[in-house]
C-alpha positions, 0 to 999 in steps of 0.5 A: 500500500505504501508503494502505491501511495508513493507511486500516486504522489510521485505521479501527482508532483510530476503533473503539477510540476509540469503544468506549471511550465508553458508546455510540456513537449514541443517539436520544431524546426531549427535553422542556423548553421545547420537544418534540422528538427527539434524535439523538447520535453520537460521533465520538471520546471528546471530541467529539460531535454532536447533532441536535435536531428540536423542536416549540416550543409553550409560547410564547404564540400561537406555534408553531415547529418547529425543526432544530438541530445541536450539535458538542459537547466532552464532558469526562469525570469521575471518575464512571462513566457521568457527563460534562459537555458544552458546544458551539456550533451552528446552528438553523433553523426555521419559524413555524407557524399565525397568525404566519409566517416562518423563523428562523435562530440561532446556538446554544450548549449546555451540560449534564450526561449520565448513562449508566445502567450495564448499561442502554441509557439515558442521561439529559442535562439541558441549556441551549441558549441561542441568538442569533436572527438571522432573524425576532424577532432577539435573544437567547433565553436560556430553552431548557433541556431533559431528553432521555431517550436509547436507544443504537442502536449 
């Protein structure tokens, strides 16, 4: 019985924490130094996870398909709908076209997000630097993006 009460309490607490957000999950389009799709979900009012699948076609003679996962710490502001976020992550991908190989990187992300009032749309602008450790190793600072997301829950 204690386990059931504990599970119900955790569920109720989790739902109430998520409802404090402007949304709990969203999908969208990410444009910037690459083009891709983004999925973001809040685990609590202060923690989120973002997954990005993108195609980097803007480097000279190089095309890459990347999958990135970022754990975000969310910092609320006094402005309704506006928050800042930052956190670590990992990315893996493959080179397409003339250059072959796989890539693996350790990522960071810092950005700002605004959820438009009375709308399912949110906008975020972020910087996603990485340290690539497999294939073409080194620090890659120039990864910026503007993401437009639509709330799905």
